[in-house]
C-alpha positions in Angstrom: 0.6 7.8 14.8 2.3 5.5 12.3 0.5 5.7 9.0 0.8 4.6 5.3 -1.0 6.6 2.6 -2.5 4.7 -0.3 -4.4 6.0 -3.4 -4.2 6.3 -7.1 -2.1 9.0 -8.7 -4.0 12.3 -8.4 -6.2 11.1 -5.5 -4.7 13.7 -3.2 -2.8 11.5 -0.8 0.3 13.7 -0.8 -1.8 16.8 0.1 -3.5 15.0 2.9 -0.2 13.5 4.2 1.1 17.0 4.6 -2.0 18.1 6.6 -1.7 14.9 8.8 2.0 15.6 9.3 1.2 19.1 10.6 -1.7 17.9 12.8 0.2 15.2 14.6 3.7 16.8 14.3 5.2 13.7 12.7 7.3 13.5 9.5 5.8 13.1 6.1 8.2 10.6 4.4 8.3 10.4 0.7 10.5 7.6 -0.8 11.5 10.0 -3.6 12.8 12.5 -1.0 14.6 9.7 0.9 16.4 8.6 -2.3 17.5 12.2 -3.1 18.7 12.8 0.4 20.8 9.6 0.6 22.3 10.2 -2.8 23.1 13.8 -1.9 24.7 12.7 1.4 26.6 9.9 -0.3 25.5 7.2 2.0 26.3 3.5 1.1 22.6 2.9 0.4 22.4 6.1 -1.6 25.4 5.0 -3.7 23.8 1.7 -4.4 20.5 3.3 -5.3 22.2 5.8 -7.6 23.8 3.0 -9.7 20.3 1.8 -10.6 18.8 5.2 -11.0 21.6 6.4 -13.3 20.9 3.4 -15.6 17.2 4.1 -15.6 16.5 1.0 -13.6 14.1 0.5 -10.7 15.9 0.3 -7.3 15.6 -3.2 -5.9 13.2 -3.7 -3.1 15.9 -4.7 -0.6 17.8 -1.5 -1.2 14.6 0.6 -1.0 13.5 -1.0 2.3 17.0 -0.5 3.7 16.8 3.2 3.0 13.2 3.4 4.4 14.3 1.5 7.5 17.2 3.9 8.0 14.8 6.9 7.8 12.4 5.4 10.3 15.2 5.0 12.8 15.8 8.8 12.8 14.9 10.6 16.1 12.0 12.6 14.5 10.2 9.4 13.8 10.1 8.4 17.5 6.5 9.6 17.9 5.3 8.4 14.5 5.5 8.9 10.7 3.5 9.0 7.5 4.8 6.9 4.6 3.8 8.2 1.2 4.8 6.3 -2.0 5.9 3.2 -0.2 5.1 0.4 -0.3 3.8 0.2 -3.9 3.7 -3.6 -4.2 2.9 -6.7 -2.1 6.5 -7.7 -1.9 7.5 -4.2 -0.7 4.7 -4.4 1.9 6.1 -7.8 3.1 9.6 -6.4 3.3 8.2 -3.4 5.3 6.3 -5.7 7.7 9.5 -7.6 8.5 11.5 -4.4 8.9 8.9 -2.9 11.3 8.7 -6.1 13.2 12.5 -6.1 13.6 12.3 -2.5 14.9 9.5 -3.3 17.3 7.1 -0.9 15.5 3.4 -1.4 14.7 1.4 0.4 12.1 -1.7 2.2 13.4 -3.5 2.5 10.1 -3.3 2.5 6.3 -5.3 5.4 4.8 -6.7 4.7 1.4 -8.0 7.7 -0.5 -10.5 6.6 -3.1 -11.3 8.5 -6.3 -12.8 7.0 -9.4 -10.7 6.6 -12.5 -12.9 8.9 -14.5 -12.6 11.6 -11.9 -8.9 11.3 -11.7 -8.5 11.6 -15.5 -10.7 14.7 -15.3 -8.8 16.3 -12.5 -5.3 15.5 -13.8 -5.9 16.2 -17.5 -7.4 19.6 -16.6 -4.3 20.7 -14.8 -2.1 23.5 -16.3 1.1 25.1 -15.0 3.0 28.2 -15.7 6.5 27.3 -17.0 7.8 30.7 -15.7 6.5 31.2 -12.2 5.2 27.7 -11.5 1.6 28.8 -10.6 -0.9 26.0 -11.0 -4.3 26.1 -12.7 -7.2 23.8 -13.6 -9.5 24.2 -16.6 -12.5 23.5 -14.5 -11.7 24.7 -10.9 -9.2 27.5 -11.4 -8.8 28.4 -15.1 -5.9 30.6 -16.3 -6.4 34.1 -17.5 -7.4 35.3 -21.0 -6.0 33.2 -23.9 -4.7 30.6 -21.5 -2.1 33.0 -19.9 -0.8 33.0 -16.4 -2.7 35.6 -14.4 0.5 36.2 -12.4 3.2 36.8 -15.1 1.3 36.5 -18.4 3.2 33.5 -19.7 1.2 30.9 -21.6 0.4 28.0 -19.3 1.2 24.4 -20.4 0.0 20.9 -19.7 2.7 18.6 -18.2 3.4 15.3 -20.0 2.4 13.5 -16.8 -1.0 15.1 -16.9 -1.9 14.2 -20.5 -4.9 11.9 -20.6 -3.2 9.0 -22.2 -0.3 9.2 -19.6 -2.8 9.4 -16.7 -4.6 6.3 -18.0 -1.3 4.3 -18.2 -0.4 5.4 -14.6 -3.8 4.2 -13.4 -3.4 0.9 -15.1 0.0 0.4 -13.3 -1.6 1.4 -10.0 -4.5 -1.1 -10.4 -2.1 -3.9 -11.3 0.7 -3.3 -8.8 -0.5 -1.1 -5.9 -4.3 -1.6 -5.5 -3.8 -5.2 -4.2 -2.3 -3.6 -1.1 -5.8 -2.5 -0.1 -6.8 -6.2 0.4 -3.4 -7.0 1.9 -3.8 -4.4 4.7 -7.6 -5.1 5.0 -6.7 -8.6 6.1 -4.6 -7.0 8.8 -7.5 -4.8 10.0 -5.5 -1.7 9.1 -7.4 -0.1 6.2 -9.3 3.1 6.5 -10.9 4.3 3.3 -12.1 7.9 2.7 -13.3 9.6 -0.5 -11.0 12.1 -2.2 -13.4 15.0 -2.8 -13.1 18.1 -5.0 -12.5 20.4 -2.0 -9.4 19.5 0.0 -11.0 20.6 3.3 -13.9 18.2 2.7 -11.5 15.2 2.3 -9.6 16.4 5.4 -12.8 16.6 7.4 -13.9 13.0 6.5 -10.3 11.8 7.1 -10.0 13.2 10.6 -13.5 12.0 11.6 -12.8 8.5 10.2 -9.4 8.3 11.8 -10.8 9.3 15.2 -13.5 6.6 14.9 -10.9 4.1 13.7 -8.6 4.8 16.7 -11.4 4.5 19.2 -12.5 1.2 17.6 -8.9 -0.2 17.8 -8.4 0.9 21.4 -11.7 -0.6 22.6 
């Protein structure tokens, strides 16, 4: 299986990507992980990327796709892969299409996990984390202990900057402007498979596997 995961921040695409990776025994590829790996190993592409990252600049698309292409050529991707976090824009998708064509690779599906903006704000703004042991909580689903303390170590839990409501709203605005157009882009290629990101992870997973099976049967018929 060769898949791309799409979805707004907080929709749960990373969680589902890990589950798919284990189910199909294919690597879950995060562009952030690729950058860190190339920089750590001191590859030529990693050095170029580091120059931009160190200056607080976005890494140009041609460098990013070069790093992604390098990763997809690794032996563990022979039977498939799951791309998470790339592409994020139409130009990146076009770069990726050309790279995959050059490698003789065809995408099987692009999985879009849909969650409404209001629900994402509720989910993300309710998240809390223990700064000492890293245990995660949610004010609605899994509240911390008495007085907002970690039930594991007793440290007061905190809300990460990324999870503040105003930050979440800005991230959603960026997603709608830059990444959401990819749904239409891949829909025109007949690749989009949309599932609803539900409160319970296992409910989303169940719908995802069922929809993916139906999608594969439809494409092979």
